[in-house]
N, C-alpha and C positions, 0 to 999 in steps of 0.2 A: 413085286408082281400080283397082280390082283388072281385069286382063284379062278376067275372066268377066262382068263386069258388065253391058256393053253387051248380050252373049247374052241374059242375064238379062231385061234391059229389054225387048229384042226379042221374046223368046219371051212375055212377057207381054203385050206390045201384040197379038201376033198371037191369043193366047187369048182376048184381050178382044174382038178382031175379029171371031173365029169364034163365040163365044156370042153376040153382038148380031145377027150378020147370018144365022144357018143356022135352019131349023125345028127344033123339036122334038127329031126322032127321029134327026136329022143330030148335034147337040150332044151326044146320048147315045152316038152312032157316034164321034166325034171324043175324048169323052172318054176311052171303051173304048181307042182308040187310043194315046192320049197315055199311059195307065198300063199296058196291056198289051205294047206293042210292045218297051220298056225290061226290063220282066218276064219276058217271054218270052225275049228274048236273055240275061238274066241265068240262067236257069235253063238253056238249053241252054249253059251253063260245066261243066268238070269240076270235081270238088269241088276238084282242087289249083289249077284257074285261078283259081276263088272266092275260096280262100285267098290268093291273090297279089294279087288284086284288095283284097281288105280291107286288106292289109298296106300296100299302096302309098296307099290311102284315108287311113288312120291316122297314116304318115306326111307325107301332103299333097304326093307327087312323082307324083301321077297326072298321066300327059301330059308327064313332063320326061324 
């Protein structure tokens, strides 16, 4: 089992709970936050930092 598997399973479980327990407008707000926060963080990187991140992802060495 990969090291990230428990994190992915936990994230899915939390996502399902959020969508079961929250009212409609809060679901939309949670979805925007889940997508928007990482996207905003990526867009704040310099072009050189984005290139470096893409290279690390391609090599599979992110976090090492």
